[in-house]
MARZAFI-605307 format. One record per atom (N, C-alpha, C): residue in one letter; z, y, x. Coordinates in steps of 0.2 Angstrom, whole numbers, padded with zeros to 4 digits, always signed. Example, Ala and Ser with C-alpha at 12.3 -4.5 7.8 and 13.67 -1.06 7.14 Angstrom:
REM residues 2
A+0039-0028+0066;A+0039-0022+0062;A+0039-0016+0066;S+0035-0011+0064;S+0036-0005+0068;S+0039+0000+0064;
This chain:
REM residues 300
M-0094+0333-0063;M-0096+0332-0053;M-0103+0331-0053;L-0107+0337-0050;L-0113+0336-0049;L-0114+0329-0044;L-0109+0329-0038;L-0111+0326-0032;L-0103+0322-0031;P-0104+0315-0032;P-0097+0313-0032;P-0093+0311-0025;G-0100+0311-0020;G-0097+0309-0014;G-0097+0302-0013;S-0100+0298-0007;S-0102+0292-0007;S-0101+0291+0001;A-0101+0286+0004;A-0102+0284+0011;A-0108+0288+0014;R-0113+0286+0010;R-0120+0288+0013;R-0119+0296+0012;D-0117+0300+0007;D-0118+0305+0004;D-0111+0308+0004;P-0108+0309+0008;P-0101+0312+0007;P-0100+0318+0005;L-0105+0321+0000;L-0103+0328-0001;L-0101+0327-0008;V-0097+0332-0011;V-0093+0331-0018;V-0095+0339-0021;V-0098+0340-0026;V-0097+0345-0029;V-0096+0346-0037;V-0091+0349-0038;V-0088+0349-0044;V-0090+0357-0047;R-0093+0357-0053;R-0097+0361-0057;R-0092+0365-0062;S-0089+0371-0061;S-0085+0374-0065;S-0088+0375-0072;G-0085+0375-0077;G-0087+0379-0084;G-0087+0386-0085;F-0086+0388-0081;F-0087+0397-0079;F-0092+0399-0073;W-0097+0401-0077;W-0103+0404-0071;W-0106+0398-0069;N-0105+0392-0069;N-0109+0386-0067;N-0106+0387-0059;F-0100+0387-0057;F-0098+0388-0051;F-0098+0382-0048;N-0098+0380-0042;N-0100+0373-0038;N-0095+0375-0032;G-0088+0371-0033;G-0084+0371-0028;G-0087+0365-0026;I-0087+0364-0018;I-0091+0360-0014;I-0084+0359-0008;G-0085+0350-0007;G-0081+0346-0002;G-0084+0342+0003;L-0082+0339+0008;L-0086+0334+0013;L-0080+0330+0017;F-0083+0325+0017;F-0077+0320+0020;F-0083+0316+0026;D-0077+0312+0032;D-0080+0309+0033;D-0075+0305+0038;G-0075+0299+0038;G-0068+0296+0041;G-0060+0297+0038;D-0055+0299+0042;D-0050+0301+0041;D-0048+0310+0038;E-0054+0315+0039;E-0054+0321+0038;E-0059+0324+0032;A-0057+0328+0030;A-0061+0330+0023;A-0061+0340+0025;L-0066+0344+0021;L-0065+0349+0021;L-0068+0352+0014;V-0066+0359+0012;V-0068+0360+0006;V-0071+0368+0008;V-0076+0371+0003;V-0081+0375+0004;V-0079+0380-0003;D-0076+0386-0004;D-0077+0391-0009;D-0074+0384-0015;P-0067+0383-0015;P-0066+0378-0018;P-0066+0379-0026;G-0067+0383-0028;G-0068+0382-0037;G-0064+0389-0040;I-0065+0388-0046;I-0063+0393-0051;I-0055+0391-0055;F-0056+0386-0057;F-0050+0384-0062;F-0046+0381-0058;P-0039+0380-0060;P-0035+0376-0055;P-0037+0369-0055;E-0038+0365-0062;E-0040+0359-0063;E-0047+0357-0059;D-0051+0362-0058;D-0057+0361-0054;D-0056+0360-0047;I-0052+0363-0044;I-0048+0365-0037;I-0046+0357-0036;A-0041+0357-0040;A-0038+0350-0040;A-0042+0343-0039;L-0047+0342-0043;L-0051+0337-0045;L-0057+0338-0037;L-0057+0344-0032;L-0061+0343-0030;L-0057+0342-0023;G-0051+0342-0024;G-0047+0341-0018;G-0045+0334-0018;T-0044+0329-0023;T-0043+0324-0024;T-0049+0319-0023;A-0055+0321-0023;A-0060+0318-0024;A-0062+0318-0016;V-0061+0324-0012;V-0064+0322-0005;V-0057+0319-0001;A-0053+0319-0004;A-0044+0315+0001;A-0046+0307+0000;T-0049+0305-0007;T-0049+0298-0009;T-0056+0293-0009;R-0061+0298-0010;R-0067+0294-0011;R-0070+0289-0007;G-0069+0285-0008;G-0070+0277-0005;G-0063+0276+0000;N-0058+0278-0001;N-0053+0277+0002;N-0045+0280-0001;P-0045+0277-0008;P-0041+0278-0012;P-0032+0276-0009;D-0032+0270-0006;D-0025+0269-0004;D-0022+0274+0003;R-0027+0277+0007;R-0024+0282+0013;R-0028+0288+0012;P-0025+0293+0008;P-0029+0299+0006;P-0031+0303+0013;R-0036+0304+0014;R-0038+0309+0019;R-0035+0316+0021;T-0035+0321+0026;T-0033+0325+0027;T-0038+0330+0025;I-0036+0336+0021;I-0040+0341+0021;I-0039+0347+0028;E-0044+0346+0033;E-0042+0350+0038;E-0045+0356+0038;H-0050+0357+0034;H-0051+0364+0033;H-0054+0367+0026;V-0053+0374+0025;V-0056+0376+0020;V-0059+0382+0023;I-0067+0383+0019;I-0071+0387+0023;I-0070+0392+0017;L-0071+0398+0018;L-0072+0403+0012;L-0078+0409+0015;T-0085+0407+0011;T-0092+0410+0014;T-0091+0417+0014;H-0086+0421+0009;H-0086+0428+0010;H-0082+0429+0004;S-0080+0437+0003;S-0072+0439+0002;S-0074+0440-0006;H-0080+0438-0011;H-0080+0440-0018;H-0074+0435-0021;H-0073+0436-0026;H-0064+0433-0029;H-0066+0427-0030;D-0073+0427-0034;D-0075+0418-0035;D-0074+0414-0029;H-0075+0417-0022;H-0076+0412-0018;H-0070+0413-0014;I-0064+0416-0014;I-0059+0415-0009;I-0053+0411-0015;R-0055+0410-0020;R-0050+0407-0025;R-0047+0400-0021;G-0042+0398-0023;G-0040+0390-0020;G-0038+0389-0014;W-0039+0394-0010;W-0037+0393-0003;W-0029+0391-0002;Q-0024+0392-0006;Q-0017+0392-0007;Q-0016+0385-0008;H-0021+0382-0011;H-0020+0375-0013;H-0020+0369-0008;F-0022+0370-0002;F-0024+0367+0004;F-0018+0368+0010;P-0012+0367+0007;P-0006+0370+0014;P-0008+0367+0020;G-0009+0369+0025;G-0009+0366+0031;G-0016+0366+0033;A-0020+0368+0029;A-0028+0367+0032;A-0029+0375+0036;R-0034+0373+0040;R-0037+0379+0044;R-0042+0383+0039;V-0040+0389+0038;V-0045+0393+0034;V-0051+0396+0038;T-0057+0396+0038;T-0062+0398+0042;T-0067+0403+0038;T-0067+0410+0041;T-0072+0413+0036;T-0074+0419+0042;P-0080+0424+0037;P-0082+0428+0043;P-0077+0433+0045;Q-0079+0436+0052;Q-0073+0441+0052;Q-0072+0448+0048;P-0079+0449+0046;P-0078+0453+0041;P-0076+0453+0035;V-0072+0446+0032;V-0069+0445+0026;V-0060+0448+0029;A-0059+0446+0035;A-0053+0447+0037;A-0051+0455+0039;D-0057+0458+0040;D-0057+0465+0041;D-0056+0470+0036;K-0056+0468+0029;K-0056+0471+0023;K-0050+0476+0024;N-0052+0482+0021;N-0045+0487+0022;N-0042+0486+0017;A-0037+0487+0015;A-0031+0487+0009;A-0034+0490+0003;T-0038+0495+0003;T-0041+0496-0004;T-0046+0490-0007;S-0051+0489-0001;S-0055+0483-0004;S-0050+0476-0005;R-0046+0475-0003;R-0042+0470-0004;R-0040+0471-0010;E-0037+0476-0012;E-0034+0477-0018;E-0038+0478-0025;R-0045+0479-0022;R-0050+0479-0028;R-0052+0471-0029;I-0053+0466-0024;I-0055+0460-0025;I-0048+0456-0029;V-0043+0458-0027;V-0038+0454-0031;V-0036+0457-0038;A-0037+0463-0039;A-0037+0465-0046;A-0043+0463-0049;A-0050+0462-0047;A-0054+0457-0050;A-0054+0449-0052;K-0049+0447-0047;K-0047+0440-0049;K-0043+0440-0054;T-0038+0445-0055;T-0034+0445-0057;T-0036+0447-0067;A-0041+0450-0067;A-0044+0451-0073;A-0047+0446-0075;I-0051+0442-0072;I-0053+0436-0073;I-0048+0430-0075;D-0042+0430-0070;D-0038+0425-0073;D-0035+0427-0080;E-0034+0432-0081;E-0031+0434-0088;E-0035+0432-0093;T-0043+0434-0093;T-0048+0432-0097;T-0049+0423-0098;L-0047+0420-0093;L-0047+0414-0094;L-0042+0409-0096;G-0036+0414-0095;G-0029+0412-0098;G-0026+0406-0091;T-0028+0409-0086;T-0024+0405-0079;T-0022+0410-0075;P-0016+0412-0076;P-0012+0415-0072;P-0011+0413-0065;D-0010+0418-0060;D-0011+0414-0053;D-0007+0420-0049;P-0001+0421-0052;P+0003+0428-0049;P+0005+0427-0042;D+0005+0421-0038;D+0006+0419-0031;D+0000+0422-0027;F-0006+0423-0029;F-0012+0423-0026;F-0012+0428-0021;V-0012+0428-0015;V-0014+0433-0009;V-0020+0433-0006;Y-0023+0439-0004;Y-0029+0439+0000;Y-0029+0434+0005;P-0033+0430+0008;P-0033+0427+0015;P-0033+0432+0020;S-0030+0433+0024;S-0030+0439+0030;S-0025+0435+0035;A-0025+0438+0041;A-0021+0436+0047;A-0014+0436+0045;E-0013+0440+0040;E-0005+0442+0038;E-0003+0436+0033;T-0009+0433+0030;T-0006+0428+0025;T-0008+0420+0026;V-0012+0421+0031;V-0016+0413+0031;V-0012+0410+0038;P-0007+0406+0039;P-0005+0403+0045;P-0011+0401+0050;R-0015+0398+0049;R-0019+0395+0053;R-0027+0399+0050;L-0028+0405+0053;L-0035+0408+0050;L-0040+0408+0056;H-0046+0407+0055;H-0050+0407+0061;H-0055+0410+0059;T-0057+0415+0061;T-0062+0419+0060;T-0070+0420+0064;F-0075+0422+0064;F-0080+0422+0068;F-0085+0426+0067;E-0089+0430+0073;E-0093+0436+0071;E-0100+0434+0069;Q-0103+0429+0073;Q-0112+0428+0070;Q-0112+0421+0069;Q-0107+0416+0073;Q-0109+0409+0073;Q-0104+0405+0075;T-0102+0398+0071;T-0096+0394+0073;T-0098+0388+0072;S-0093+0384+0072;S-0094+0376+0072;S-0087+0373+0072;L-0087+0368+0067;L-0081+0363+0067;L-0083+0356+0064;R-0079+0352+0067;R-0082+0345+0066;R-0075+0343+0059;V-0079+0339+0055;V-0074+0334+0051;V-0076+0327+0052;G-0071+0325+0055;G-0074+0316+0056;G-0078+0317+0063;E-0083+0314+0062;E-0089+0312+0067;E-0094+0320+0064;L-0094+0323+0059;L-0098+0326+0057;L-0097+0334+0059;E-0104+0336+0061;E-0105+0344+0063;E-0106+0349+0059;V-0101+0354+0057;V-0104+0359+0052;V-0105+0365+0056;E-0108+0368+0055;E-0111+0375+0058;E-0110+0382+0051;L-0107+0386+0055;L-0107+0392+0051;L-0111+0398+0053;H-0113+0401+0049;H-0119+0407+0051;H-0118+0414+0048;L-0116+0418+0050;L-0116+0424+0047;L-0122+0427+0044;L-0121+0429+0038;L-0129+0431+0035;L-0126+0435+0031;L-0127+0441+0033;L-0126+0447+0028;L-0133+0449+0024;G-0130+0451+0017;G-0136+0453+0013;G-0134+0453+0005;H-0131+0448+0003;H-0129+0448-0002;H-0122+0451-0002;S-0118+0452+0003;S-0112+0456+0004;S-0112+0458+0010;N-0107+0462+0012;N-0107+0464+0020;N-0102+0459+0023;C-0102+0454+0021;C-0097+0448+0024;C-0098+0440+0022;C-0104+0440+0022;C-0106+0433+0019;C-0110+0429+0026;S-0109+0421+0023;S-0110+0417+0028;S-0114+0412+0024;V-0117+0406+0027;V-0119+0400+0024;V-0117+0396+0029;V-0116+0390+0027;V-0114+0383+0030;V-0119+0378+0031;W-0121+0376+0037;W-0124+0370+0039;W-0122+0364+0041;I-0125+0358+0037;I-0122+0352+0038;I-0130+0348+0041;P-0130+0347+0048;P-0136+0344+0050;P-0137+0337+0049;A-0131+0334+0049;A-0133+0325+0048;A-0136+0324+0041;H-0135+0329+0036;H-0137+0327+0029;H-0140+0333+0028;Q-0144+0337+0032;Q-0149+0343+0032;Q-0147+0346+0024;T-0142+0347+0025;T-0140+0351+0018;T-0136+0357+0020;L-0138+0364+0017;L-0136+0370+0017;L-0133+0373+0012;L-0127+0376+0013;L-0123+0378+0008;L-0124+0387+0009;T-0127+0389+0002;T-0129+0395+0003;T-0126+0400+0000;G-0119+0400-0002;G-0115+0404-0007;G-0119+0407-0010;D-0120+0413-0011;D-0123+0416-0016;D-0131+0418-0016;Y-0133+0414-0011;Y-0141+0415-0010;Y-0144+0409-0015;L-0149+0411-0018;L-0153+0406-0020;L-0148+0404-0029;V-0145+0407-0030;V-0140+0406-0036;V-0144+0405-0041;S-0149+0408-0041;S-0153+0408-0048;S-0161+0410-0046;P-0164+0406-0042;P-0172+0410-0039;P-0175+0413-0044;G-0177+0419-0041;G-0182+0423-0043;G-0179+0428-0047;I-0172+0428-0047;I-0166+0434-0050;I-0162+0435-0043;P-0163+0439-0039;P-0159+0439-0032;P-0154+0442-0033;Y-0148+0440-0032;Y-0141+0443-0034;Y-0139+0445-0027;C-0142+0452-0027;C-0139+0457-0021;C-0134+0460-0022;R-0128+0461-0020;R-0121+0465-0021;R-0121+0469-0014;W-0125+0471-0011;W-0125+0476-0006;W-0130+0479-0004;Q-0134+0477+0000;Q-0142+0483+0003;Q-0148+0478+0002;A-0151+0481-0001;A-0158+0478-0003;A-0161+0474+0004;K-0162+0479+0008;K-0165+0477+0013;K-0162+0471+0018;E-0156+0471+0018;E-0152+0466+0023;E-0153+0462+0018;F-0153+0461+0011;F-0154+0454+0007;F-0162+0452+0008;E-0165+0456+0009;E-0174+0454+0011;E-0172+0448+0018;E-0171+0454+0022;E-0171+0451+0028;E-0166+0444+0029;A-0161+0444+0024;A-0157+0437+0024;A-0163+0430+0022;L-0166+0433+0017;L-0171+0429+0013;L-0176+0426+0019;V-0179+0430+0024;V-0184+0429+0028;V-0180+0425+0034;W-0174+0426+0035;W-0171+0422+0039;W-0168+0414+0037;L-0167+0414+0030;L-0168+0407+0026;L-0174+0404+0027;R-0181+0405+0026;R-0185+0403+0027;R-0187+0400+0034;Q-0185+0406+0037;Q-0186+0401+0045;Q-0181+0395+0046;F-0174+0398+0044;F-0172+0391+0045;F-0173+0385+0042;T-0175+0386+0035;T-0176+0380+0031;T-0183+0377+0036;T-0186+0379+0038;T-0194+0378+0042;T-0191+0372+0049;D-0186+0378+0052;D-0185+0375+0059;D-0180+0370+0060;R-0176+0370+0055;R-0171+0364+0053;R-0172+0359+0048;D-0177+0359+0044;D-0180+0353+0042;D-0175+0353+0034;V-0172+0359+0031;V-0168+0358+0026;V-0169+0356+0020;Q-0167+0350+0018;Q-0170+0345+0013;Q-0164+0346+0007;R-0160+0350+0006;R-0154+0351-0001;R-0151+0358+0002;V-0151+0362-0002;V-0147+0368-0003;V-0143+0367-0010;I-0138+0370-0008;I-0132+0368-0013;I-0128+0376-0014;P-0131+0380-0019;P-0128+0387-0021;P-0122+0386-0021;A-0118+0393-0023;A-0113+0393-0026;A-0112+0393-0034;N-0118+0392-0036;N-0119+0392-0043;N-0124+0390-0045;N-0126+0387-0051;N-0131+0384-0054;N-0134+0377-0050;A-0141+0377-0051;A-0144+0371-0049;A-0145+0369-0040;I-0143+0363-0039;I-0145+0360-0032;I-0153+0360-0031;L-0155+0363-0025;L-0162+0363-0024;L-0163+0356-0018;K-0167+0352-0019;K-0167+0346-0017;K-0173+0342-0014;S-0176+0349-0011;S-0182+0346-0005;S-0183+0352-0001;N-0188+0352+0004;N-0189+0356+0008;N-0195+0361+0004;A-0199+0358+0000;A-0203+0361-0004;A-0200+0366-0008;E-0196+0364-0011;E-0192+0367-0018;E-0188+0372-0014;I-0185+0371-0010;I-0182+0377-0006;I-0186+0383-0006;K-0192+0381-0001;K-0197+0386+0001;K-0201+0389-0005;S-0202+0385-0009;S-0204+0389-0015;S-0199+0395-0020;A-0194+0393-0019;A-0188+0397-0020;A-0187+0403-0017;L-0187+0403-0011;L-0186+0408-0006;L-0193+0412-0006;E-0197+0409-0007;E-0204+0414-0007;E-0205+0419-0013;L-0202+0416-0019;L-0200+0418-0026;L-0196+0423-0025;E-0191+0424-0022;E-0188+0430-0021;E-0190+0433-0017;I-0193+0432-0011;I-0196+0438-0007;I-0202+0440-0009;D-0206+0438-0014;D-0211+0441-0016;D-0209+0445-0023;Y-0203+0444-0025;Y-0198+0448-0031;Y-0197+0454-0028;F-0194+0455-0021;F-0191+0461-0019;F-0197+0464-0015;A-0203+0460-0014;A-0210+0464-0012;A-0212+0470-0017;H-0212+0466-0023;H-0216+0469-0028;H-0213+0473-0031;L-0203+0474-0032;L-0199+0479-0035;L-0198+0484-0029;R-0200+0483-0022;R-0199+0487-0018;R-0205+0492-0018;A-0212+0489-0018;A-0217+0494-0020;A-0218+0498-0027;T-0216+0496-0032;T-0214+0498-0037;T-0209+0504-0037;C-0204+0503-0035;C-0197+0510-0032;C-0201+0514-0029;Q-0204+0513-0024;Q-0207+0518-0020;Q-0212+0522-0023;D-0217+0518-0027;D-0221+0522-0031;D-0219+0527-0035;L-0213+0524-0039;L-0209+0529-0044;L-0205+0535-0041;H-0203+0533-0036;H-0199+0539-0031;H-0204+0543-0030;A-0210+0542-0029;A-0215+0547-0027;A-0218+0551-0031;T-0215+0549-0039;T-0218+0554-0044;T-0213+0559-0046;G-0207+0558-0043;G-0203+0564-0044;G-0199+0562-0050;L-0198+0554-0053;L-0195+0554-0058;L-0186+0555-0055;S-0183+0554-0062;S-0176+0555-0061;S-0175+0548-0058;K-0169+0546-0054;K-0166+0540-0053;K-0166+0536-0059;D-0162+0537-0064;D-0160+0533-0070;D-0167+0531-0073;K-0171+0536-0075;K-0179+0533-0077;K-0181+0529-0072;A-0184+0531-0065;A-0186+0526-0060;A-0183+0519-0062;I-0175+0519-0063;I-0173+0512-0062;I-0175+0508-0068;R-0175+0511-0073;R-0178+0508-0080;R-0184+0505-0080;Q-0188+0509-0077;Q-0196+0509-0076;Q-0200+0502-0072;A-0195+0502-0067;A-0196+0497-0062;A-0192+0491-0064;A-0188+0492-0067;A-0184+0485-0070;A-0189+0482-0076;D-0193+0488-0079;D-0198+0485-0084;D-0204+0482-0083;T-0205+0485-0075;T-0211+0482-0073;T-0211+0475-0069;I-0204+0473-0068;I-0203+0468-0064;I-0203+0461-0068;I-0202+0463-0076;I-0200+0458-0081;I-0207+0453-0082;P-0214+0456-0081;P-0219+0451-0082;P-0220+0447-0077;F-0219+0450-0069;F-0219+0446-0064;F-0214+0442-0065;R-0208+0442-0067;R-0202+0436-0068;R-0206+0432-0071;E-0207+0434-0077;E-0209+0430-0082;E-0217+0425-0080;S-0220+0427-0077;S-0225+0423-0075;S-0224+0419-0070;R-0218+0418-0067;R-0215+0414-0063;R-0210+0409-0065;G-0209+0409-0073;G-0206+0404-0077;G-0197+0408-0077;K-0196+0413-0075;K-0189+0416-0076;K-0189+0419-0082;T-0185+0418-0087;T-0183+0420-0092;T-0180+0427-0093;T-0183+0431-0097;T-0179+0438-0099;T-0172+0440-0103;T-0167+0436-0098;T-0162+0436-0104;T-0159+0444-0101;R-0151+0445-0105;R-0149+0450-0105;R-0147+0452-0095;A-0143+0447-0093;A-0141+0446-0087;A-0146+0448-0082;A-0152+0444-0083;A-0159+0444-0079;A-0162+0454-0078;R-0160+0456-0085;R-0162+0462-0085;R-0157+0468-0081;R-0151+0466-0082;R-0146+0469-0079;R-0146+0467-0071;Q-0148+0462-0068;Q-0148+0460-0062;Q-0155+0466-0060;D-0160+0465-0061;D-0166+0470-0059;D-0165+0476-0059;R-0162+0478-0064;R-0158+0486-0064;R-0154+0487-0057;D-0151+0484-0056;D-0146+0485-0050;D-0148+0483-0044;N-0153+0479-0043;N-0159+0478-0038;N-0161+0484-0036;A-0165+0487-0042;A-0171+0493-0042;A-0165+0499-0039;G-0162+0500-0042;G-0156+0505-0041;G-0153+0503-0033;R-0153+0497-0029;R-0152+0498-0022;R-0156+0500-0020;I-0161+0499-0020;I-0168+0500-0017;I-0170+0508-0017;L-0169+0509-0023;L-0171+0517-0023;L-0167+0522-0019;K-0159+0520-0020;K-0154+0523-0014;K-0156+0523-0007;E-0160+0518-0005;E-0163+0517+0002;E-0167+0520+0002;I-0172+0520-0002;I-0179+0526-0002;I-0177+0534-0002;A-0172+0535-0005;A-0169+0541-0005;A-0165+0542+0001;G-0163+0539+0003;G-0156+0538+0011;G-0151+0540+0008;D-0150+0538+0001;D-0142+0539-0001;D-0137+0534+0002;P-0132+0534+0001;P-0128+0527+0004;P-0127+0521-0003;V-0127+0517+0000;V-0126+0510-0007;V-0119+0509-0008;
């Protein structure tokens, strides 16, 4: 448990042993919510128990809300563990077509089999399956006790993602943004991801964000640290995009250009303290491929 929750800081973060995934909860008074609840059933149960009982074990709180930041399978797990809660998610999540939903559920099922945690009753969260579903187009807000919680659509990592802002605690839950600063985890279009990073930088300045809790890995604990992480990713994309444009102009094949662009980004990344791991190299190639498709005018 990275954050245990207290009267002064009522955020709970349960770290999974898989992908360093952070299930997040928030409580105030007699109410609580959870955000992208977790991976393993025991993680989800621990999170739910903590937000329901922390500081008030004899009268458990009601978990009123489940927030799903986007539709990737690691984020939509666990919503059925909180019957009666209102599920809030971006409209594009609910709008996924049948093929996309089947692909997402199939990916979840494959991971469940690998982890040995079968979940045969799982269904994709939609208007047909969630009794209390609330969707939003650009922005919405809700309350947990006396705490206001804002949700902002922020496309880039995916075509349906959002971030969650808790003003009273100057805390931003960024989903799959800043999961490993310096190795941007883009799963949609690079240009939109870059625009999302600029939006996050402005939001961090305007709202004086002091803490970022991403969906994976480390919590960022100061305004300066958050801005530094964002600048690292913005610079990364600027460097990689310039390299891809130069390589594309030479007429190299796409595969060669991707490999060379990924190789070029390595010293840039290393000089900023990011290690050369297999996962980082794979993400570099993936990011380069998305940029090159945009430059060539191909669909991503």
